[in-house]
C-alpha positions in Angstrom: 105.0 91.1 71.1 108.1 92.4 69.8 107.8 90.2 66.8 103.6 91.6 66.4 104.6 95.1 66.6 107.2 95.6 65.3 109.4 96.6 67.6 113.1 95.0 70.0 112.5 92.9 73.0 113.9 95.9 75.4 111.4 97.9 73.6 108.6 95.9 75.1 110.6 95.8 78.1 110.7 99.9 78.9 107.1 100.6 77.7 105.8 97.9 80.0 108.2 99.3 83.1 107.3 102.8 82.6 111.2 103.6 81.4 110.4 104.2 77.6 110.6 107.8 76.1 107.8 109.3 74.9 106.6 108.1 71.6 103.2 107.1 71.0 102.9 105.4 67.7 105.4 102.9 69.4 103.7 102.4 72.7 100.6 102.2 70.6 101.8 99.4 68.6 103.1 98.2 71.9 99.9 97.7 74.1 97.8 97.1 71.2 100.4 93.7 70.5 99.2 93.2 74.7 95.6 93.1 74.7 95.8 91.4 71.0 98.2 88.0 72.8 96.1 89.0 76.0 99.5 89.5 77.9 99.7 89.6 81.9 103.2 89.4 83.4 105.2 87.0 85.8 106.0 88.4 89.0 108.3 85.3 89.8 110.4 86.0 86.3 111.0 89.5 86.7 111.6 88.9 90.6 114.8 87.0 88.5 115.4 89.6 86.7 115.5 92.9 89.5 112.7 93.8 89.0 110.6 94.1 91.6 107.1 96.6 92.8 108.0 99.0 95.5 105.2 97.3 99.0 104.6 97.3 103.2 103.8 94.7 104.5 100.8 95.0 107.0 100.4 91.7 109.7 96.8 91.7 111.7 95.4 89.7 113.6 92.4 89.5 112.5 90.8 91.2 108.7 87.5 90.9 110.2 87.9 92.3 113.5 86.9 96.5 113.0 90.1 97.4 115.0 92.3 96.0 112.4 90.4 96.7 109.5 90.1 100.9 110.5 94.1 100.7 110.8 94.7 99.4 107.7 92.8 101.3 105.8 94.9 104.0 107.5 98.3 102.1 106.2 96.6 100.9 102.6 95.4 104.9 102.1 99.5 105.7 103.1 100.6 103.4 101.4 99.2 104.1 97.8 99.3 108.0 98.2 103.8 106.9 98.4 102.9 104.8 95.0 103.7 101.7 96.6 101.4 98.9 96.8 100.5 96.9 100.2 100.1 93.5 100.8 98.3 91.9 104.1 98.8 88.9 106.5 96.8 87.9 109.4 97.6 85.3 112.2 95.0 84.6 114.3 97.0 85.8 117.0 99.6 83.2 116.8 103.1 84.7 118.1 105.0 81.2 115.2 102.6 82.7 112.5 103.6 86.5 112.8 107.5 85.4 113.2 106.2 83.7 109.9 105.4 86.8 107.8 107.4 88.1 108.9 110.2 86.5 107.6 108.3 85.7 103.8 107.4 89.1 103.9 111.9 89.7 104.1 112.2 87.8 101.5 109.6 89.5 99.1 111.9 92.8 100.3 109.1 94.8 101.7 110.1 98.7 102.1 108.0 98.0 105.5 106.4 95.3 107.5 104.4 97.0 109.9 103.1 94.8 113.1 100.0 95.6 114.6 97.6 93.9 117.2 98.4 91.7 120.8 101.1 89.1 120.7 101.9 87.4 123.0 105.9 87.9 123.6 108.3 85.4 126.0 112.2 85.3 125.4 111.8 83.2 121.8 110.0 85.4 120.3 112.0 88.5 120.8 115.3 87.1 120.1 113.8 85.3 116.9 112.0 89.3 116.4 115.5 91.0 116.9 117.2 88.6 114.2 114.5 89.4 111.8 114.7 93.3 112.6 118.2 93.4 111.8 118.3 91.6 108.7 115.0 93.4 107.6 117.9 96.5 108.7 120.4 95.3 106.6 118.5 95.1 103.5 117.2 98.5 104.2 113.4 97.8 105.0 112.0 98.5 108.4 110.3 97.1 111.2 106.8 99.1 112.2 105.4 97.8 115.8 101.8 99.8 115.2 99.8 100.6 117.7 102.2 97.9 120.9 104.5 98.5 123.0 108.5 99.4 122.6 109.7 95.7 122.6 113.7 97.0 123.5 115.8 99.7 122.3 118.3 96.8 121.0 115.3 95.5 118.3 115.9 98.2 114.8 111.8 98.8 114.5 109.9 101.7 114.3 106.7 102.2 117.4 104.2 103.8 116.7 101.5 103.3 119.3 98.6 105.0 121.0 98.2 105.9 124.5 96.1 102.8 126.2 96.3 103.7 129.7 95.9 107.2 129.7 92.2 106.4 127.4 91.3 103.4 130.3 92.1 105.7 133.2 90.3 108.7 131.3 86.9 106.7 130.8 87.3 104.9 135.1 87.8 108.5 136.0 84.3 108.6 134.1 82.7 106.4 135.7 84.3 107.5 139.5 82.7 111.2 138.7 79.3 110.3 138.4 80.5 108.2 141.1 80.5 104.9 141.0 82.8 102.7 143.3 81.9 99.4 142.2 83.3 98.9 138.4 83.4 95.5 136.6 86.6 95.7 134.2 85.5 92.6 131.6 88.2 91.4 129.4 91.6 90.9 131.5 94.4 89.4 129.3 96.8 88.5 131.2 100.1 88.8 129.2 99.2 90.5 126.4 100.0 94.3 125.7 96.6 96.9 125.2 94.4 94.5 128.1 97.5 95.6 131.0 98.3 98.8 129.5 93.9 99.6 130.3 94.0 97.6 133.6 97.1 99.9 134.0 95.4 102.6 133.1 91.9 101.8 135.1 93.6 100.4 138.0 95.5 103.9 138.1 92.2 105.8 137.9 90.9 103.5 141.4 93.9 105.2 143.5 93.4 108.9 141.6 90.0 108.5 143.3 90.9 106.8 146.5 88.5 103.9 146.0 90.6 100.3 146.9 91.1 97.9 144.6 89.1 94.8 143.9 90.8 92.0 142.2 87.1 90.2 142.0 86.5 92.7 139.2 88.6 92.1 137.3 87.7 89.8 134.6 89.2 87.3 132.1 88.5 87.4 128.9 89.5 87.6 125.4 88.3 90.8 122.9 85.6 89.6 120.9 81.7 89.7 121.3 81.2 86.6 122.3 83.5 87.1 125.2 81.3 90.1 125.9 78.3 87.7 126.4 80.0 85.3 127.9 81.7 87.4 130.9 78.9 89.2 131.7 76.3 86.5 132.0 78.8 84.4 134.1 78.7 87.4 136.2 75.0 87.3 136.7 74.7 83.7 137.6 77.6 83.9 140.4 74.9 85.5 142.1 73.6 89.1 143.4 75.1 91.6 141.1 78.2 93.5 143.0 78.8 96.5 140.8 76.9 99.6 140.0 78.7 99.6 135.9 81.3 98.3 133.6 84.6 99.1 131.8 84.5 97.1 128.9 87.9 97.3 127.1 86.6 97.3 123.9 83.4 98.3 122.4 83.2 94.7 120.9 82.7 93.1 124.6 80.5 96.3 125.6 78.3 95.6 123.4 78.1 91.6 124.1 78.1 93.2 128.2 74.8 95.0 126.9 72.9 91.8 125.7 73.6 89.7 128.7 72.4 92.8 130.6 69.5 93.5 128.6 68.7 89.6 128.6 68.7 89.7 132.3 65.5 92.5 132.6 68.5 95.3 132.9 68.9 98.5 131.0 71.7 100.8 130.7 72.6 103.2 132.4 69.5 102.9 134.1 70.3 100.2 136.0 74.3 99.8 135.1 76.7 102.2 133.3 78.7 101.3 130.8 81.9 102.2 129.1 84.1 101.2 126.2 87.4 101.4 124.4 87.6 102.3 120.9 85.2 104.8 119.2 84.4 101.8 116.8 81.2 99.9 115.3 79.2 99.1 117.3 79.8 102.3 119.7 77.6 104.8 118.0 75.3 102.2 117.6 74.2 101.2 120.8 74.7 104.9 122.6 78.0 103.8 124.0 80.6 106.0 126.0 84.0 104.7 124.6 87.5 105.8 124.3 88.4 107.2 120.7 91.5 105.5 118.8 93.0 107.0 116.1 93.4 103.7 113.8 94.1 105.1 110.9 96.0 107.5 111.9 98.0 105.3 113.5 97.9 103.4 109.8 99.4 106.7 108.0 102.0 107.3 110.1 103.4 104.0 110.7 103.9 104.1 106.8 105.5 108.1 106.6 108.5 107.0 109.7 108.8 103.8 107.9 109.9 105.5 104.5 110.5 108.8 105.9 114.7 107.9 105.5 116.6 108.8 108.3 117.7 112.0 109.1 118.7 113.2 112.6 115.3 114.1 113.4 112.9 110.8 112.6 111.3 109.4 115.6 111.3 106.5 116.5 109.1 106.2 118.4 105.8 108.0 118.4 103.1 107.6 120.9 99.7 109.1 119.6 96.3 110.7 121.8 93.4 109.4 122.7 90.4 111.1 124.0 86.8 109.9 125.5 83.4 110.1 123.6 80.6 111.3 126.1 77.6 109.7 125.1 74.4 108.5 127.7 75.8 105.1 128.6 76.5 106.3 132.1 74.6 108.0 134.6 75.0 109.3 138.6 74.8 107.0 141.2 71.4 108.1 142.4 71.8 109.1 146.5 71.2 106.6 149.1 
């Protein structure tokens, strides 16, 4: 390209990197040579030369889930506003794969690694993640735990989460205030932080309303729509219906459970009241009362804190609020 444009190699390099002073004629000759030769930068060569684009990485369980997609959109928006590229990786909920992704992103010299979503954190996972977080910090990068609780004060990480427990408390209280005393919880999953936080809010609301806690009303399952259908179908097959309301751990489970109820000739809210969590599709489509989660703001905040430097007043743990969105899926328990 230098030969085609009649300039030095150094001049071509500076123009392509954006560091060449204004010289329209020279820039024009170089860019014409780029087009004529169909030049594409070699990222490996640029890496060897120490020239790397500034970037942040977001690691999620899945890119098909609306929850992760909206958080990722928030990360991408804030990263773009800060002039950073955004790299997306997926784990399928596998903690080993998540650790491997963090290790890879450290080698790629990203400025921040943002981890989103549930994971089962055993002692081995915690130890390896602590080591990776310290290694990131040594090279000026940050580990960000987004939508999950802190792992401990010894881990140099930024934490951005939302109040799962308060949201679940509000949703359950909404049902209890309507007179429901048999509230079926769909989506318990021990060891997973999101489900554990939400079932804690459910149990706290029962206690606050002096409603006895019945472990038999808590059903295990993952957070997919088909699981909501399975859990409700199996519950209805087990015998006479022993609940008047349902707390689905997310809106996808609520949609699946609603489908199973309709297959049995039961409607919402006429026969069964229901609340969900997340306020993402399909909540509005099925008129579901649910808990709103600030998904995109989670992503925005994660990037802002990760790139904000270390002034004394920089927070390292931020909890965003949730609130209930009341639609038409709950009705009071009829007298008698």
